[in-house]
N, C-alpha and C positions, 0 to 999 in steps of 0.2 A: 504493500500500500504506500509506504514511504517513497519507494522508487517511482511509482506512478505520479505522486504529487511532485516529486523533484523534476521529473521530465516534463510534466505539464507546465510547471513554473518556468523552467528553462525555455520552453517553446514560446511562452507568452513574452518573456524578456527579449528573446531574439526577434520576435515579430514586431515588438514595439520599437526596437532599435532599427530594424529594417525600414519601418515606416518613416523614420526620420530622414532617411536618405532616398526616398522615392522621388519620382519626377514631380515638378511643380504642378499643383492642381489648378488648371486654368478653368475648367468647367466640369460639371457632373450631370449625367443624364440617367434617368430611371425609366425603364421600359418593360414591356411584356412581350415575350416570344410566343407567337400563336400561329397555329397552322393556317388560320384564316387571314393572317396578316396582322402583326403587332405594331404598336406605335409607342414612341416615347411619351412620357407625361407632358413634356414641354420641349420646345426647341432650346438648344444651347447656343449662347452668343459669345463671340470673341471680339476683342478690339483689334482692328487691323494695325499693322506696323511692327509686330514682334517677329523675331526670327524663328521662334519655336512655340508650339502650342501643345497642351495636353488635355485630352478628354478622358475622364473616368466614366466608362459606360457600364452601368449595372442593369441587370434584367433578370426576371423570373420566367421560367418556362411554364406555360399554362397547359394543362392536360386538354386534349390527348396528345399534343405534339411530342414527338421524339424523332431524333435523326441527327444529321450533321449539317452545320451551317457555315457557308462561305461568307466571309466578311469583306466588303469592298467600300472604299471611300469614293463617292461619286460626285463629280462637279467639274467645272472648267474655269480657269486652267487647272490642270492636274496638280495635286499636292503630294509630295513625297511623304509617306507615312509608314510607321511601324506599329504593330500591335503586340502587346505583352499581356500575359495572363497573370492574375494576382494569386499564383500558387502559394500555399502556405510554406513558410521556411521549413517547418517540420510537420509532416503529414501525420496527424493523430488519428486519422480515420473517422473524424467526427461527422463529416458530410462528404457527399460525392463531389468530385471535381472534374468536370468535362475537360478533355485534353485539347490544347490549342497547338496546331502545327501548320505552318505555311498559311496563316490567316484563315484556317478552317477550325471550327469548334467541333470536335468529334464526340459522339455518344451523348448528345443532349437528351435528357429524360424529364418527364413531368415533375414539376416542383423544384427542379434544379435552380440554383441561383448562381449567376456568373458576375464577375467583375473584371473588366479589361482596362488597360491603359493604352490609349491611342495617342502616339506621339507624332505630331504633324510638323513638317518643315515646308512652308509655302515657298513658291518661287519668287524671285525678284522680277518685277514687271517694268517694261518701258512705261514711264509715267504719262506719256502722251497718248499712245495707242493701246496700252495695257497688254502688249504681247509679252509672253513669258521669256525670260532671259535665255539667250543662246550664246555660244562662245564667240560668235562673230560680232556681237554687239559692241558699240563704242561706249566709252565712259566719259562722264563729265563730273568734275569735283566742284561742289558748291556748298559753302557754309559748313564745311567739315563733314560732308556726306557725299558718297559716290552715287551717281545715277547712271543708268545704262539705257542705250537707245538702239533701236533696230535699224535706223536710217539717219542720214544727215538731216532730212526733213523734220523728223521728230526732235532731234537734238537742237536744231535751230529754233523750232517753235518753243521748246522748253526754255532756252536761253533768253528768248524775247520776253516771255511771261512766266517766270518760274513759280510765282505765287499761284497761278491758275492751275498748275499741274502737280504741285507738291501733294503727296499723299497717294497719287495715282500709281506709285511704284509698289504699293501693298495691295494684296488681294482683298476684294469685297464681294459679297454675294452669298448665295445659298449653296450648301453642300448637303450630302446625305451619307450617313454611315449605314449601309444596308446589309442585312443578314439574309442570305438566300439558302433555302433548303437545297442540298446538293443533288437530290433525286428529281425534284419537280422544278427546280430553278425558280420557285415562287418566293417572294419576300416574306419572311416570317417576323421581321422587325425592321423598322426604318427610324433612324434618329436624325432629325433635322439639325444642321449646324448653320449658323449665320455669322458671317464676318462683317463687322460694321466699322466705319471710320471712327477716329478718336472723337469722343464727346457724344457720339450717337447712342451709346448704351444707356445714357441717363433716361431717355424717353422710351426705351425698348421694354416691351412687356414680357420678353423672353427671359429665361433663367440664365443668370451668370454667377459663377461661383467665385 
């Protein structure tokens, strides 16, 4: 009995320590995974202009759904992303833990609860035309910041009126973190993500952590 208490206490301490070093929590979504198509409780909003974002996506599997779910971040321009599972530091066998591999959650069963960290790195955009950065873009340094342009035309327009285009180098718009059943290819959960300009979050009705 004493050994069980010791190992349980050790697991709790390690888990608390690990939580201290996890990714910065940018936003949190709560959703339901359903065979008929699940939704998040609310959209998650982010303030544009950051180099990195993190979404903590939690969800409960609603009966009778069971299966494997492929996870995709949808939207344009494409965002580079990585998905990590919140596996316990020490598995005490207290609850089931679906396996995450190559952005697929395997062996989801009714009443399972999942928690994922989605780390997103958005592309830098041409502030004039909003084209995603490519290696042939030219660079302009202004007020301590680098801006990138797809053409001389965009670069000239920016230099003529920089105040008009500042902020355009960061993504804005709507994205979706979608969970698709691997057998039917039907969405079993959709989590809306909204990237807004600085200051726009104050009037937003969406959830921001």
